[in-house]
N, C-alpha and C positions, 0 to 999 in steps of 0.2 A: 510401404506406402507412406508411413509417417514422415520420412525425411525427403520425400520427393516433392519438394516445394517448387512447382513448375511455373507459378505466376511470375510474370516479368522476368523469366529466366534469361532471355537473350540480353536484355539491357543490364542485368545485375550480376553477370558472371564474375566480374572482378571486384565486386563489392563485398566487404566483410564487416559484420556488425558485432558490437559488444553491447549486451543488455545488462544494465547496472540495476540490480534490485536494491531498493531502499525500504520504503514503507509500503510495499506492494507485494508481499511474499506469497503469491498465489498464482495459479494458472487460470482460474475462472475469472470472467469479466476482466480480461487483460488486454485492454485496447492499446496499451503501450507496446507490448510484445508484438501484437498484430501489426501495428504501424511500422515497426522496424522490419518485420519479416517481409513486408512488401518491397523493401528497398535493397535487400542484401541476398547473397547466395550462400553465405556461411555465417554462422552465429555462435557466440560464446555467451554463457550466462555467468554472472559474478555477483557475489555479495561481499562487502568489506566490513569487517568488525573493527571499528576504529578504537585505537588504544585509549583515546581520551574518555571513552565510556567508563573506564575503570580507574581514572585518575581523580583522586579526591580534590575538591575545590577548597577555597579558603575557609569553609566551614567544616571541612572534613567529610563531606558527602560526595559520593560518586554518582554519576548519572545513572548507572545501571547496577542494581543490587543482585543478590544471589538468585532470587526467584525469577526476576525478569530475565536474567542470563539463561537460566535453565529453560524458560519458556521460549526464548529466542532460539536456542540450540535445537530444541524439539521442532520448532517451526522450520528451521533450515534443513533438518534431517528429513522432514516430511516433503519439503519442496525438492530436495535432492532425489528422493525416491520417485516422485512424480515425473521429474525431468528424465530420470533414467528410463522410465517406462516409455518415453518418447525418443529414446536413443541419444540423450544429451546428458552432459555433466554439469553440475553446479560447482564452480570454483568458489571456495570460501577463503578469503584472504584476511590477514590480520596485520595491522600497523596503522600508519597515518594514511587517511583516505587519499589525499592528493598524491602522496608518494607511490602508493599501490597502483593508483590509476595511471600515473605517468609511466611507470615501468610496464604495466600491462598493455597500454596503448602502443608503446614503442615496440614491445616484444611481438605483439600480434599484428602490427601494421594495419590497424583497423581504419576503414574509411568512414564508418558511422558508429555513433553511440546512441543507444536508446534508453530513455529514463521516463519515469512517471513524474509529471509536474508536482512539485510540493511547495507550499507557500512559506515553510519555515525559514527563518533567517539563516541558520547554519546550512541547511540543505541548498538554499539559493546561492550562498557564498561558495560552497563546494562545486556546484555545477558551473558557476561563473569561472572558477579556476580551471575547470576542464575545458571550457570554451576558449580560454586563452592558451591552452597547451599547443594547439595546432590550428592554423588558419584553414587547413584542408579537411579537417574533421567535421563531418556533418552531424549535428545534434538533432535527434528526433525526440522531441519532448511532448508528451501526451498527458492530458488530465485524466487521472483515474481515482484520485483520493476520495472525492465526495460525490454528492448528488448532481452538482451543476458544474459548469465551467464558466469562464468569463463571458462567453458569447450568449449564454442562456440566462444569466442573471438579469433582472429587470432594471439594472442601474450600472453605471460605471463603478469601478473600484473606488475612485476618488469620491463619488457621491453616495457610497454605501452608508446606510444608517449605522451609527455607533452604538445603538441600543437594540436589543434583540427584538422586542415586539414590533417596531416598525419594519425591521428586516423581515421578520416572519410574515407579516401581513402582505408585504409587497411580493415576496417570493411565492406565497401560496396563491395569490391572485393571478400572477403573470407567468409563472415558470412551472415546468414539469421536470421531474428527475430525468436525467439522461438514461437511455436504454442500456440494458446489460449487453456487453460485447458477446458475440457468438463464440462458442467454444473453439479453441485452436485445433483446426482439422489437420494441419501439417506445419512443419517447421523447416527452415533452411537446413543445409547440412551442418553438422557439428564441426567446430574448429577448436582445438586445444592449443593455446599458444605456448611457446617455450618460455618458462618463467622461473626465476630463482626460487628454489624450494623454501627459502627462508620466509617467503611471504605467505605460504600456504598454511591454512588451519585445517587439520584433520578432524572431522566430526566423529566423536567417539561417545555416543550417548544412546541410551535405550529410548525408544519411542513407545510409550504406553498406548494401548488401544484407547479410542475415544471413550470418555467417561461421562456418566450422567450426574456425577456428584463433585467433580473437580476439574480444574483447568489442565488441558493438555494442549501443547502448542501445535500449530499447523493447520493448513487448509482442510485436511481430512476431518480433524476433530471439530473445526469451526462449522463446516457444512453439516456434519452429523448433529451437532448441538442445535443449529438453526432449525433443522427438520424436527428434532425431538421436541424442542420448546414449543414450536408452532403446532405441529400436527399430531404428535403423540400426547403431550401433556395438554395441549390447547390452552396454554397459560396466557396467551396474548389476550384472551377474553377478559381477564381480570387484572391485567398489568397495571393500569392506573391506580387501582385500589391497593395493590400489594407491593409496588415497586420500591418502597423505602424500607420494607421489612428485611430483616437479616436472618430469619429463622429457617428459611427453606431455600434450597437451590432453585426452586421454581418461582420464587416471588418476583424476581427481576430477570431481565433477559440474559445477563452475563455476556453480552456480545462485545463489550468494550475492549477486552484484552486482545481479541482477534482483530477487531477493527483498527486498533492502534498500530499494529505492525503490518496491517494490510493482508493478513491471511484470510480475512473475510471482507467482501466488498459491501459498502453501504448500499449500493444500487441493487445488489442481490438481496439484501435484507428487505428493501422496499418491495422488490418484485415478489418475494415469498409472502410478505405480509399482505400484499394485495391479493395474492392467490388465496390466502387464508380468509380474507374478507369475502371473496367471491364464493368460496366453497364451504366455509364453516360459520363465521360470524363477523359482522362489522359493527363496531361500537366505539365509544369514547376511548376505551383502552387500546384498541388496535390503532386508532388515530394517534394516541399518545406516544407510541413507538416512533412514528414518523416525526412527531413534535420534538422528541428528544434528539433525533438525528439532525433536525434543523438547528438545534443548539450547537451541535458539533460543527455544522456547516458555517454558522455565524462566526465562531471563533477562528475557524480556518481562514476565512476571507478577511476578518479583522486583522489577523496577523499579517496577511499579505498587504493590506492597506498601510499598516504602520511600520512594518519592518523592524529595524533595530530599536525604534522608539518603544516597542513592546517591552523591552527589558530595562528601560531607564528607571532609575530610582524614583523619579517623580512621576512615572507613568507616561503613557503616550499623549496625555493632555498637558504634560509638564506641570502638574498640580502636586505640590508637596502634601 
């Protein structure tokens, strides 16, 4: 039943899709996968671990350290297992992103590529490079990163406030978070492209069980911790008072690591907090979790507004 994706079957028989995971390493609240599935009869799932993540910059610092690398590999292993349960494989490739994608798109003869929209400068540049690869390739780009998309913000990106408080007041008055995407009930048939083995990265990592005292990568651990924090510990009731303390694992939400690589959806966090408010308690602390997510949202859209200026030495206001 899982792979009998019958919707639009007649019109999509010759359509083949590549779903490119980036900062959305989950299957829950996955509007981007759902959007691609509506357009294709076959699908491949891929994640690319770019070599530049491990290349030191002029200051001798690499974008990804040892702990972040371990957390990412655990996340990919968890995602691989979940896709396997749906009859699909996760291809994990290593190299230069643009080169890996060019070879993969050519080898698989894909008609569509699906991605989650991301406002980051590098992410935008990489996707633009993919769009230039083939005029016949259809790009299905879907917003999944945050609570809102361009159409639900109460202002244009150009008119977005550059300071958080005005941003927050307008959003809280005029916008509601987007709903969580329904669970994926079915997927198109799996397709594995013929690809040079030199691009493949074999995941060889133990995946610990979800922990109540440490970070374990992956959607399974993320959702487990979300439920434990809210409904077992009921720590959301005191979050505002304890969030800056470092003494206990329960003092702050610890959601950020999973939010950062997308193994936890911000919209799912809001949905579960609203459930907590409806069934347990609603107070300033439960609101403050939403308040902190709005900070995340603010910086996300501010990066989109200013693009490369975000990284200028003089800042996006060109002030030294």
